[in-house]
C-alpha positions as CSV (number, residue, x, y, z in Angstrom):
1,X,-2.5,-24.9,-36.3
2,X,0.5,-26.9,-34.9
3,X,-1.9,-29.4,-33.2
4,X,-3.8,-29.7,-36.5
5,X,-0.7,-30.5,-38.5
6,X,0.7,-32.9,-35.8
7,X,-2.5,-35.0,-35.6
8,X,-3.8,-34.7,-39.2
9,X,-2.2,-38.0,-40.4
10,X,-4.3,-39.9,-37.9
11,X,-7.5,-38.2,-39.2
12,X,-6.7,-38.9,-42.8
13,X,-5.6,-42.4,-42.2
14,X,-8.8,-43.2,-40.4
15,X,-10.9,-41.5,-43.1
16,X,-9.0,-43.5,-45.7
17,X,-10.0,-46.7,-43.9
18,X,-13.6,-45.8,-43.2
19,X,-14.7,-44.2,-46.4
20,X,-14.1,-47.3,-48.6
21,X,-15.9,-49.4,-46.1
22,X,-18.9,-46.9,-46.2
23,X,-18.9,-47.0,-50.0
24,X,-18.7,-50.7,-50.0
25,X,-21.7,-50.9,-47.6
26,X,-23.7,-48.6,-49.8
27,X,-23.6,-45.6,-47.6
28,X,-22.2,-43.1,-50.0
29,X,-24.7,-40.5,-49.0
30,X,-23.2,-40.4,-45.5
31,X,-19.6,-39.9,-46.7
32,X,-19.8,-36.1,-47.0
33,X,-21.4,-35.9,-43.5
34,X,-18.6,-38.1,-42.1
35,X,-15.9,-36.0,-43.6
36,X,-17.5,-32.7,-42.5
37,X,-18.2,-33.9,-38.9
38,X,-14.7,-35.4,-38.7
39,X,-13.0,-32.2,-39.7
40,X,-15.3,-30.2,-37.4
41,X,-14.5,-32.4,-34.4
42,X,-10.8,-32.4,-35.4
43,X,-10.7,-28.6,-35.4
44,X,-12.8,-28.4,-32.2
45,X,-10.4,-30.7,-30.4
46,X,-7.4,-28.6,-31.5
47,X,-9.1,-25.5,-30.2
48,X,-9.7,-27.1,-26.8
49,X,-6.1,-28.1,-26.6
50,X,-4.9,-24.6,-27.4
51,X,-7.3,-23.1,-24.8
52,X,-6.0,-25.5,-22.2
53,X,-2.4,-24.5,-23.1
54,X,-3.3,-20.9,-22.8
55,X,-4.9,-21.4,-19.4
56,X,-2.0,-23.5,-18.1
57,X,0.4,-20.8,-19.3
58,X,-1.7,-18.1,-17.6
59,X,-1.8,-20.1,-14.3
60,X,2.0,-20.7,-14.5
61,X,2.8,-17.0,-15.1
62,X,0.4,-15.8,-12.4
63,X,1.6,-18.3,-9.8
64,X,5.2,-18.1,-10.8
65,X,5.4,-14.6,-9.2
66,X,5.0,-16.3,-5.9
67,X,8.3,-17.9,-4.8
68,X,9.0,-20.6,-2.4
69,X,6.9,-23.6,-1.3
70,X,3.6,-21.7,-1.3
71,X,4.1,-20.9,-5.0
72,X,4.9,-24.5,-5.9
73,X,1.9,-25.9,-3.8
74,X,-0.5,-23.3,-5.3
75,X,0.7,-24.0,-8.9
76,X,0.3,-27.7,-8.3
77,X,-3.1,-27.3,-6.8
78,X,-4.4,-25.1,-9.6
79,X,-3.1,-27.5,-12.3
80,X,-4.7,-30.5,-10.6
81,X,-8.0,-28.6,-10.3
82,X,-7.8,-27.7,-14.0
83,X,-7.0,-31.3,-15.1
84,X,-9.8,-32.7,-12.9
85,X,-12.3,-30.2,-14.4
86,X,-11.3,-31.2,-17.9
87,X,-11.5,-34.9,-17.1
88,X,-15.0,-34.4,-15.6
89,X,-16.1,-32.4,-18.6
90,X,-15.2,-35.3,-20.9
91,X,-16.2,-38.2,-18.7
92,X,-18.8,-40.3,-20.5
93,X,-20.9,-40.8,-17.4
94,X,-21.2,-37.1,-16.7
95,X,-21.9,-36.4,-20.4
96,X,-24.6,-39.0,-20.4
97,X,-26.1,-37.5,-17.2
98,X,-26.0,-34.0,-18.8
99,X,-27.5,-35.2,-22.1
100,X,-30.2,-37.1,-20.2
101,X,-31.1,-33.9,-18.4
102,X,-31.3,-32.0,-21.7
103,X,-33.4,-34.7,-23.3
104,X,-35.9,-34.8,-20.4
105,X,-36.1,-31.0,-20.5
106,X,-36.9,-31.1,-24.2
107,X,-39.5,-33.7,-23.7
108,X,-41.0,-31.7,-20.9
109,X,-41.0,-28.6,-23.1
110,X,-42.8,-30.5,-25.9
111,X,-45.4,-31.8,-23.4
112,X,-46.1,-28.3,-22.1
113,X,-46.2,-26.9,-25.6
114,X,-48.5,-29.6,-26.9
115,X,-50.8,-29.5,-23.9
116,X,-51.2,-25.8,-24.2
117,X,-52.6,-26.1,-27.7
118,X,-55.6,-28.3,-26.6
């Protein structure tokens, strides 16, 4: 909830700028979808941030028990691995590659499904 309240002005300012433009362009039927998808993505992003915070806190408390240089190196390594995994998960090229694989799988499924009917 704190992330939602902290970033909600950005969401509402952007909606306040985009909705009049959409109405002016004659796309009033898309405004409810825009609002719904904006709120959904806003809450989804806040959920991801909270999950990352919980994981980082869990890693810190687990590794904090180890003292000395090994604990510091282990904590740093785990946090770098976590940050790299998150960056790769939201990388546009990797997302495009994954979505291309999903689309080709769907088209293959349609081909198999339609060829089986004939």
